[in-house]
N, C-alpha and C positions, 0 to 999 in steps of 0.2 A: 463494288466498284470496276470499274476495267480495269487495264492493267495498261493497256497502250494506248500508243496516241493518236488517232488517226486524223489525220494532214489531209487537209482539203488542197488540191492540185491549187486551184487557181488560186486565191489566195494565201496558199504556204502557212498560212494556219485553221484551224476553223472555225465556220463560221459560228458569230453570236446567236443562243438561245435563247427565243425569251423575249423579255422585255433589253433593249441594248438601245445604244448611241452609232452608229455604224458613221464612220464618214464619208461622204460622198464622192470620189473621185478615181480622174477616167485611169490614173496609172497602175497597171496591173504587176505584180510580183514578175518578175526574168523579164521584162520590155529592156532593159536595157546591158540582159543579157549574153554573154558567147556561148554559139554552144556548138562542141563538138568533141571531135574525138582524135588521140595518136596512138595507134595500135587502135588495141581492145582497150585501152583508160581511154573514156568518157572523162569532158570538164562543161564546166555549166558556171561562167566567172561573171560578173556583176566588171561594165565599163566603166570610169575606169578604175573601181575602188582595189577593185585584184592585182593592177599590173601594179600601180601607183604604189599596191604596200608590199609585194612581193622585189619589187625590184629594190625600193628603200632598206629592205632587207636583209635581202644579198649585199648591194652597197655596203651597208654598215658592216655584216661580217666582213669584207673581201676588208675594211678600211682600219677594222681593229686589229688582224693578222696582221698585213703589212704594213705598218703599224701602227704596235706593241708600244711603244712609251709613247708617243703624242699622247694616242687611245687614251690612253691608265691617268695622264698627267688631264686629257681634257677632261677624264671621270672622277678625277677628285675636285677637278676645278669645278662639276657644277654640282655637286652633293655638297658642297660649304654653302658653295652660289645662292643654291635653290633653299639652302635649310637657317641659314642666316635672313635672307632677306623677305623668306616669305613666310616664316613661322606661324604667323598672331593669322596670320591669312589661312593656315592647312587648319590652327585649334579655331580660327571661329567657323569653317565650312561645319568642322566634325561636330562644333554642337548643333548649328541650325540644322545639319538634319535627323537629330535626334531629338529636339521641339518637333520639328515634325511631322516626325511618324509620330513620336506619340501624340499628338493635334490629332492622328487620321486615327488613333486609337478611338478617341473618343468623340469624337463628332459625328451627324448623321452618315457621310457617305464612308464609314463603313459598313453601312449596310450592305453597298458596292458589291453581286458578285464576277467577281472577272470568270470574262466569260457569257454575262449575258442569264437574267433573273432565273434559268431553267438549264443553268449549266451543272453536270455533275464533277468532283473530279477526278480524276486521268490514276490515280493513285495514292492507296489509305497510307494513316499517317505514318505507320512505323520505314517504312522508301520513300518517304518523303521526306523524314528526317532528316537520314540514313543519307541522302543523296544530297540535302542542301547544306549538313555539315562535315562530310567527308571533302566536298568539293572549296567548303570555303576557310574552313580553317588548319586544316590537317595535316600537310608535314611543319605550319609553326606552331601550333597545338607541341608537337614530338621535337618542335627543335629547342622554340623556349620556354618551355612547360615545369622546367629545372632551371636553366640557364637566367632568367629574369628575374625568377624572385632573387634569388641568391646573388647577385650582380644587384639588385638596388638594396637589398639588408645590408652589402657590404659597404658598399658605397656611401649609405646614410647614417654605420654604426662610426665610420670612421668619418662624418664631415666631407668629403670627397668634391670636389667643384663636379662629378659629370650625378652628386645624387636630389636625388628629386624634391620639391620643396625644398632645400638647404641642407636637408638630412636629419639626423637628430643623431649628433656625435654622443659615445661612450652612452647609450642609453636602449639597450638591449628589443627592448619590446617594445619602444616606441620604432626602430627600426623593425621589426618585423610587420610592427602594421604600418609603414609606409609603405616596405618593398614590395609588400603583397595586393594592398591599398594603389597603387603605378603599376603594379604588371595587369594587374586587373579589370582596371582604368584601358588602357592596350586592351585588351579585348572582352570590353564585354558588349554595352550598348556602342558605341561611338561604332565599332566598325561592320556592325552587324546595319546597325540603320542607313550607316555608306550603303549598303548591298537592298536595301533593302528600297531604297526613293530607286535604285537605278530598274531593279528588279521589277516592282512594279508600274514603272510608268512604262515598259517594255510590256507587261503584262495585259494595262487596261489602253494601248494602246494597238493592241494585235490584237487579243481577245475578243474586246468590245467596241473597239474603232474599224475592225478586219482589214490593218494596216501591215506590210511588210511585217516580224519579229528582225524590226533590226534596231540601232541608237539611233537613225533621223529621226526616225517615225512618233520616235515624241517629241517632237519637237513644233508638230503638223501644228497648233494650239500660235505657235510662234510666227512660220518661218511657211506657211498654205502651203501651195503647191511644188514655192521652193527646195521645198526636201530634196523632189527628184531631181535636182541640180547641184552645182559645185555646192552649196551650202548643208548638201548634205553627204553630198561624197568627205566632204573635209572630218562633219563630225565622223562618219563611218571610219575614217583613214589613224584620224585620235581615238578609235576606241580598239584600235584594232591593234594600234606601237601600243596603245598602253595594256593591254591582253598579255601580247607576246611578254614585252618585256616586267613587265610582272609576274606571271609565270614563269620565266625565264629564274625571276629572282629565288623564288622559292624550289623549283629543281635543282635550283644550283645548293640551296641551304639542303638538301634533303640529301643530293647525294654526297655532301661534306659530312653529314650525320648520322649518314647509312654505311662512310667510309669508316667511319667513327665505333663505331657497334662491330663492322668485320674486322675489325684491329681489335676489339676490347673483347670479342670471342674465339674468333681465330686464328689474331694477330699478321693479318694483312695490315700492310705497314699504311702510316697516312699519307697521300699524297696526291698532287693535284691527275697522275699519270690514273691512279688506281679512281680517281673522283669520275674518269674522264670518259672512260671506262664502264664505270657504271652508270651515268645519261646514257652513253650508248644503249647499253644493254639494260638499262630499265627501259631507255623509248623505245624501244622494239618492245619487248613486252603489251605499253600502250598502242604499240599498231597493231596486235591482237585483237584489243579491246574496240576497238578500233570498225574495225572489224565484224565483231559481232553484234554493234550498236548499243546502241542506246538500253532495250533493255536485259539482252542479251550480256552487255560489257558493264557501262558506271553503274547501274544499279545492283548487281548481284555482288562485286569488287566492291560497291559503298556498302552493303550488308554486310559483308564479310569485315569492311576495315570496321567498322559501328561495331563489334560482336568481338575484334580480339580488342581496343579499344577497348570497352569494358572490362573484359575478365582484365587487364592489366591494370586497369583503372582500382576495380576493386583488393588485387596482387597488392597494391600497393601500402590503402584501407587497411588489413586483415595482419599482411605480416609489419608493417608500420604498427607504431604510438597508437593506435587504432580511436582509441577517445580523445584523444588532442588533434589526431587530424580531423577525427569529427565538428569539434573544436572551433577548430583552423580553421571551415567552412563560413561560422559564424559568423568569428573574429574578424577576417578577411574580408567579408560583403558591410558588414559594418561598418571594416575602415576607407572601405570602397565608398560605401558613400559620404560617410563625416569629412573621406578628403576631395571626391568628385569637382567639389566649388573650382577649388582651386587648382588643381589639374590642370581643372578644363576653361583657369583661363588666360585670353592668348596675351593678354596686353597687363606692360609692368614687371614682367617674371626676371626675378635674380637668377634664377636656375635653370640661364639660356644652353649648356651642352648639356640639359637633360632634357630640355623639352627639343632643341635641334638635334639630338643625337640619335633618340630613341619618339621622342610623341610625331615632330614631325614625319621623320623617319615610315616610319610606324602606320600615318595618315594617307602618305601619298602613294602605301603599300596600296591598303585597302583602297582606295578608290581607282590604284592602275589593274585591280582585282574586278573590280564592282562589272565592265560590260563581260568579264566572262561568268564570275558569279550570280550577276546581275540577270543576265540570261540565261541560263541555267538552270538558275530557280524559278524563272516566268517561264522556263518550256515544263515543268514540274509540277508548277501550281495554277491552274485553268479547273475552275470549278470552287475556287475560295472565296471567299465574302472578304474586301477588304479590312478591316479588321481583324477576323480570321491569320488573314496572309500575314500581317504585320505584328499581333502577336506571337505567332508561331517562328518568325524569321527572326523579330527582334528580340520579346524576352526570352523565349526557353534555349535556346541558343548561345544569349549570353547566360544566363544561371548554368548551364552545363559550362561553358568556359570559366562562369565563379568555382563551383565545383572540382574541376581537375588541373588551373593550376592552388585552390588551395590545398588539393592532395600529393600533388609534385613536389609542389615551393613548398608545402610545410612538410614535410620528412625532408627535404633537403636541410632546411631550416635547425629544422627537429635536430638532426643529425651531428648540424655543429654547434648550433647551440647548447645543446643537451652532451652530447661525446665527443665534441673538437672535431671532429674529422672535415680533416682541410682538402679533402685530394681532390673535392669536385666542386671546391672554390678557385683551389690553383689553377685548373682543366681549364680547358678551352671550351668555348659554350656550346660542340658544338660533339664534346666527351663528355661534359656533365652528365646527361643521362643515364648514360653507361655504370660513371664512377657514384653517385648511388646507387644502382640497381646495385649495384659489386657491393654491398654492407648487407642488402638485402639476401632472403636465402633460394636459393633456383636463381642466381646470376646469373652461369651461364644459359637459363631457358628463357627468363624473361629480357636477357639480351639479346638472344635471335628471333624474338618474338616484338620487343621493340625493331628492330630491324627491318625485319615480316611489314611495318606497321608503316613505319617510312617511304617502303620500296610501294605497299600498294596507295598510299596517299599520291604520292611519286603517277605513278600509273592511273587513278582516278585523273589526278590534276590535268594531265596529261591528253589526256583523252576526252576530259567533259572541257578545256580548253580551246583542244580542235574543232568540236564540234559548233563552239565557240563563232571560231571564228572564221571557221567553214563557211556557217550560214553568211554571217559579215560582208565574206567575201564575195557571194552570192548570191545579195537581191534580197538577204530572205526568204531565202529562199530555204525550204527545214529538211527539205531529201535527195538535196546534189549529189553528184555523181562520190562514192569514199573516195577514191585518190584522191579527191580533193582535200579530205580530209588527212590522208594519208600525209599530202605532200608536206600540212601546216606543223599537224605532229613531230613530224622532221623535224620539220625546223625550230621547232619551241627548242628541240632536243639542241641542234648545229648553235641556235642562239648563247643557251647554259654554256655549250662549254666554251664557245670562246670569247665571255664575258668572264668564265672562269680562270681562261691564258688571260687576260687581258689586261686584268690588275684583283681575280682573289672577289670576296665578298664586298670591295667596299668598290667595286667597278658592280656591281649587280644593282645594292643601293642604292646608289648614282642613277640606273637607268630606272628606277622606280620612279624615282624624286623628281629625274626629267619630266618623264612622260604622264603622270601622278598631279602634276601642277597644272598644265591646259584642262584637263579631265574632271579637274573641280570644278573649274568652270557652267564647261558640259556641265556638272551634276548637281549647280546652283540653279541654274536657268530652268534645269526638267521638273523643278519642288513644284514651279511655275504652270509649268506645264500638267501637272500632272493634279494642281484643283484646278486649272480650266477643264482639262478633258473630265472627271468625276462632276462637275458642275453643269455635264452634258447630259448623266446619262437620265433618265428615263425614274429608275425606282432607287436615287439617291435623296 
């Protein structure tokens, strides 16, 4: 199988091969673009998507820096208003995405091949899995892999207000199962269904319909030729904002955890200043990856990350209570399946603090990440059938997340339940992973590996995100000038820094929530577009 993506210069993506149903349109990729150069720096940007997106981001940065108190108040109001008023909407949408994805697996449309009936995959399975997993979950798994199971177990055992489903006060076994079920619920089917919907829409309308690889293309069945005008501009601008703030949140989380790891290993103080320096340094590394391109940058780093993550996972498994942890995988999965109907119920919930503080935030975060992850997955998924695509994007990563959370969460919970170890429970969420590693052998080495993992996940997310935002703001061109990707990679770091300075983690979460809400509507409409697009395929 080829390990490169040969792009058609006119279409922006390879033309369909074999049976397909391309859309007849007079629009050509880049016809609204402005091309030129400033010195030796070339640019090829879509008018007006690039201009509005760039100016809005610059104004946001200036507002947050000049009026920090006002910005912090605004961020707090946004978070409470959106999570409190629209929690039912986020949960309902998440359920729809899961059911829709499962339907596609068993439907006759599953045999449709992305790119046409004769298309072949551009990447083999190992490289494909590594890239989609590293882009989709990396920093979050490191940040919450220990912290979330511990938090849900503690609140459930105590019967606290933030416990999932009201908790299990005083019952260790029930609290353990509930903590693992709530954690897996946030990391398994629902987030990957969100990614699958957007990625499938992009791949279908680009590779089979011959439209540009940009979000607006998925709305052709609804808007027709109007997608090339302001309705399409607004959709793409929303996608840029959602992607940028979703990435900034993850980069902020990565910086705080990398700081915590460096404190554990080298004694470097935990402070906003250190985190800002980390973001600057890691963004610089991401720029090197940007310059190396998709195969030389993201693919190689993703494969390195997968190897390091597997090594750390196996180390924790075999140095911890191995048989107990293996059993915890089955226990966690069973608890998840048992509690899934109750956890995914959007109405009449009494555990509102859990729903609003955790689930609504998570769904908004995944949705804000979906343009970035979805477009990236679409870029590397040409040649797969719809059934193969959905199974691999939905089910396999979900099982991988179950294993990861069960082992890391399991070892942390066993330390608390069996050994009475409280250091991880009492630590800040960014530090919990390193407190757990301290009790295991070779803690200095594993902590270093943990820091490296966070940093490389950081780099791959920044690199992949800049690739996606650049594609959107270049009107669907996948070979736009590299300086544009450098611009967006730099601004991702700048926004993460500004949000940290303007309110820390709460500011990051607030911007994710605010951009995730309107984009949820975009994704729901996209499900209808996918159905219309698949119905037209000749090999459906």
